[in-house]
C-alpha positions as a printed Julia matrix, in Angstrom:
284×3 Matrix{Float64}:
  83.39   -3.45   95.51
  82.94   -2.17   91.96
  79.61   -1.2    90.41
  79.11   -4.52   88.59
  79.87   -6.57   91.68
  77.53   -4.46   93.78
  74.77   -4.81   91.18
  75.18   -8.59   91.12
  75.14   -8.65   94.91
  71.89   -6.68   95.04
  70.24   -8.78   92.34
  71.39  -11.97   94.03
  70.09  -10.79   97.38
  66.72   -9.92   95.88
  66.56  -13.32   94.21
  67.25  -15.06   97.5
  64.59  -12.98   99.23
  62.03  -13.68   96.55
  62.94  -17.34   96.57
  62.53  -17.51  100.32
  59.17  -15.76  100.03
  58.08  -18.2    97.35
  59.22  -21.14   99.46
  57.21  -19.86  102.43
  54.08  -19.65  100.29
  54.41  -23.01   98.6
  51.54  -25.37   99.45
  52.94  -28.72  100.61
  51.54  -31.96   99.24
  49.28  -33.82  101.66
  48.16  -37.42  101.26
  44.74  -38.65  102.35
  43.83  -42.32  102.59
  40.31  -43.69  102.89
  40.0   -47.44  102.75
  42.13  -48.47   99.79
  41.7   -45.09   98.04
  44.46  -42.49   98.05
  44.62  -38.86   96.95
  47.37  -36.24   97.03
  46.17  -32.66   97.44
  47.38  -29.22   98.52
  45.76  -26.71  100.85
  46.55  -23.53   98.91
  44.31  -21.37  101.09
  45.81  -22.68  104.31
  49.34  -22.12  102.99
  48.4   -18.64  101.72
  49.6   -19.7    98.29
  48.17  -18.58   94.95
  46.63  -21.59   93.24
  46.85  -19.77   89.91
  50.64  -20.08   90.08
  50.44  -23.88   90.25
  51.57  -26.07   87.38
  48.28  -26.73   85.59
  49.1   -30.35   84.77
  49.83  -31.16   88.4
  46.82  -29.19   89.56
  44.58  -31.12   87.18
  45.9   -34.39   88.59
  45.4   -33.28   92.21
  41.84  -32.03   91.75
  40.92  -35.12   89.71
  42.38  -37.38   92.4
  40.14  -35.89   95.09
  37.14  -36.15   92.77
  38.01  -39.8    92.23
  38.31  -40.43   95.96
  34.85  -38.93   96.56
  33.39  -41.03   93.74
  34.8   -44.17   95.3
  33.59  -43.19   98.76
  30.03  -42.72   97.49
  30.12  -45.99   95.58
  31.47  -48.02   98.5
  29.03  -46.63  101.08
  25.83  -47.1    99.06
  24.66  -49.97  101.27
  24.87  -48.29  104.68
  21.07  -48.42  105.05
  20.73  -51.99  103.81
  21.85  -54.44  106.53
  20.94  -57.39  104.3
  23.49  -56.43  101.65
  26.73  -58.42  101.45
  28.51  -55.04  101.27
  26.84  -53.63  104.39
  29.69  -54.35  106.82
  32.29  -52.89  104.48
  30.13  -49.81  103.85
  29.74  -49.23  107.58
  33.46  -49.66  108.2
  34.33  -47.1   105.52
  31.67  -44.7   106.78
  33.12  -44.84  110.29
  36.58  -44.13  108.92
  35.33  -41.2   106.83
  33.2   -39.66  109.57
  36.22  -38.35  111.46
  38.45  -37.23  108.62
  36.84  -36.7   105.22
  35.19  -33.33  105.92
  38.59  -31.64  106.28
  39.58  -32.8   102.79
  36.2   -31.75  101.38
  36.65  -28.24  102.77
  40.11  -27.9   101.23
  38.83  -29.23   97.91
  35.93  -26.78   97.96
  38.31  -23.87   98.58
  40.58  -25.04   95.76
  37.73  -25.37   93.27
  36.48  -21.89   94.15
  39.97  -20.39   93.93
  40.57  -21.94   90.5
  37.64  -19.94   89.11
  39.74  -16.78   89.49
  42.59  -18.18   87.38
  43.13  -17.43   83.71
  43.03  -21.15   82.9
  39.69  -21.76   84.7
  37.75  -22.17   81.45
  40.38  -24.14   79.58
  41.33  -27.8    79.37
  39.69  -30.13   81.85
  39.14  -27.51   84.56
  35.46  -26.72   83.76
  34.51  -30.4    83.95
  36.62  -30.97   87.06
  35.0   -28.02   88.83
  31.46  -29.02   87.83
  31.91  -32.64   88.81
  33.77  -31.72   91.99
  30.95  -29.45   93.16
  28.4   -32.23   92.59
  30.54  -34.75   94.44
  31.06  -32.39   97.37
  27.31  -32.06   97.86
  26.77  -35.8    97.54
  29.65  -36.68   99.88
  28.45  -34.28  102.57
  24.94  -35.65  102.27
  26.31  -39.18  102.68
  28.33  -38.13  105.74
  25.25  -36.52  107.3
  23.18  -39.59  106.53
  25.98  -41.76  107.82
  26.16  -39.97  111.16
  22.5   -40.84  111.7
  23.07  -44.45  110.65
  26.1   -44.81  112.92
  24.21  -43.31  115.85
  21.33  -45.73  115.27
  23.63  -48.75  115.01
  25.36  -47.74  118.24
  21.97  -47.37  119.95
  20.88  -50.8   118.71
  24.08  -52.42  119.97
  23.56  -50.73  123.34
  19.93  -51.9   123.46
  20.95  -55.51  122.84
  23.86  -55.39  125.28
  21.69  -54.02  128.09
  18.65  -56.23  127.38
  19.66  -58.95  129.89
  19.84  -56.37  132.7
  16.41  -54.97  131.84
  14.99  -58.47  131.65
  16.49  -59.42  135.01
  15.21  -56.23  136.66
  11.69  -56.93  135.41
  11.85  -60.52  136.64
  12.95  -59.45  140.1
  10.16  -56.87  140.2
   7.22  -58.94  139.02
   7.97  -62.63  139.59
   7.6   -64.69  142.76
  10.72  -66.37  144.11
   9.42  -69.8   143.12
   6.86  -69.23  140.36
   4.31  -71.95  139.79
   4.37  -73.64  136.4
   1.25  -72.82  134.44
   0.55  -69.53  136.24
   1.1   -67.52  133.0
   2.54  -64.53  134.89
   4.09  -62.45  132.1
   6.83  -60.1   133.27
   8.66  -58.84  130.15
   8.21  -58.48  126.39
  10.58  -57.24  123.72
  10.31  -56.54  120.02
  13.24  -56.62  117.61
  13.55  -54.36  114.61
  12.95  -57.31  112.26
   9.49  -57.78  113.78
  10.33  -60.74  116.02
   8.55  -60.43  119.37
   9.13  -62.37  122.59
   6.97  -62.56  125.72
   8.69  -63.97  128.82
   6.82  -65.68  131.65
   7.9   -66.13  135.25
   7.75  -69.94  135.02
  10.3   -69.97  132.17
   7.91  -70.25  129.23
   8.38  -67.99  126.22
   5.93  -67.04  123.5
   7.66  -66.0   120.29
   6.28  -64.54  117.09
   8.14  -63.69  113.9
   6.94  -60.77  111.77
   3.77  -61.88  110.04
   3.92  -65.31  111.68
   1.77  -67.09  114.23
   2.91  -66.95  117.88
   4.31  -70.17  119.32
   4.87  -71.33  122.89
   8.27  -72.68  123.97
   8.63  -74.57  127.25
  11.76  -74.55  129.43
  13.9   -77.67  129.45
  13.53  -80.22  132.2
   9.8   -79.93  132.89
   8.42  -82.98  134.66
   5.41  -84.81  133.29
   3.38  -83.38  136.16
   4.38  -79.8   135.29
   3.78  -80.33  131.59
   0.18  -81.23  132.38
  -0.24  -77.84  134.06
   0.71  -75.96  130.9
  -2.27  -74.67  128.93
  -0.88  -73.08  125.72
  -3.98  -70.96  124.95
  -3.61  -69.14  128.27
  -0.01  -68.17  127.52
  -0.93  -66.99  124.04
  -3.82  -64.94  125.43
  -1.53  -63.35  128.01
   0.95  -62.43  125.29
  -1.84  -61.01  123.14
  -3.03  -58.85  126.03
   0.37  -57.35  126.9
   0.36  -53.57  126.17
   2.33  -52.9   122.98
   3.43  -49.48  124.24
   5.13  -51.12  127.22
   7.24  -53.54  125.2
  11.01  -53.14  125.21
  11.55  -52.23  121.55
  14.79  -52.22  119.6
  15.35  -48.66  118.31
  14.31  -48.19  114.68
  15.45  -44.56  114.54
  17.66  -42.11  116.44
  14.48  -40.59  117.91
  13.48  -44.01  119.26
  16.89  -44.38  120.87
  16.52  -41.03  122.63
  13.09  -41.88  124.03
  13.01  -43.25  127.61
  12.49  -46.98  127.92
   8.94  -47.91  128.93
   8.33  -49.37  132.36
   7.38  -53.05  132.11
   3.77  -53.93  132.77
   3.11  -55.89  135.99
   2.74  -59.63  135.78
  -0.88  -60.58  135.4
  -3.28  -63.26  134.5
  -4.18  -63.4   130.8
  -6.31  -60.59  129.43
  -9.68  -61.48  127.93
  -9.18  -63.08  124.54
  -9.88  -60.85  121.56
 -10.74  -63.24  118.81
  -9.18  -66.69  118.46
  -5.68  -67.0   119.93
  -3.17  -68.65  117.64
  -2.2   -72.1   118.78
  -5.11  -72.23  121.17
  -6.46  -75.54  119.98
C-alpha cells in the first residue's frame, strides 16, 4: 500500500467513524396525535443530540407544530367545566386522551426550547417568538391537564354515585321500612340531592316528594293505588316529613373531589313528620 492509498484509507475510515457517530446521535422523528391534531417532533435530549446542529428550517417547523398542537388542545378543552356546553362531551373526550400522553410531549418540547437558547440562531428568525409562545403554552397546557385531572376524577365519582344509588336506596329501605308498609304512614327512609339542585324524598309506601332547585316540592303517588288508599294520603304530612329530614344525612351527588372522598352519611331512621316550620308547600 503506497502513501496515497494509505492516506485515503485512513481518511475514509475516519469519515465512516464520524458518520457512524453522527448517525448514533441523530434524533429520530416522532409523531404525536391528539384528537385530529398531529405534530412531528424530536427528542434531542433523549437522543443525546445537539439541537444546534439541526437544520433551522426543519427545527422551526417542528417547534411550531408542537406549539400549534398545544394551542388546539387548549381551544378544544375550554368547556371541560361547563356540562351544558354543546362541546362538553368532545372536550372531556380529548382531555381523557391527553391525560395519559401529552405530558411526555410537553417535557420534550420544554427541553428543546431551553436547548435552543444556547444556539447561535436563538435570537434570529422566528425562534424568539416560538420560544416565548411555547413557554406560555406549556404553562397553560399543564394547568389545563391539572385542572382536567380534577374534573375527570369528579366525573368518575359522580358516575359511581349514580351507579351505586339503587343499592344505597335498597339498603335504606330494608333497614327502615316494614315488610308491608301502610299507605299514608309517611315513613321516610331515604333522600338524595343531585348536583343540579333536584332533591327527592322516598317514603316506605312508595310515595315520592320531589323538588327542583328553587321550585316548590311536589308529591308523586305510586301507580295502582286504590280509591281507598288514595283517601289515606294526606299530602301536607308527606311534605312536612320531607321538610324535616336532616339535610346533612341526605345522599348527595358529589360536587367536588373532596365531596367524593367524604364517607356517605348514614340515612336517618324512618319517622313521622317533624313539626312544621312555616307553611309547607302544597299543604292546602
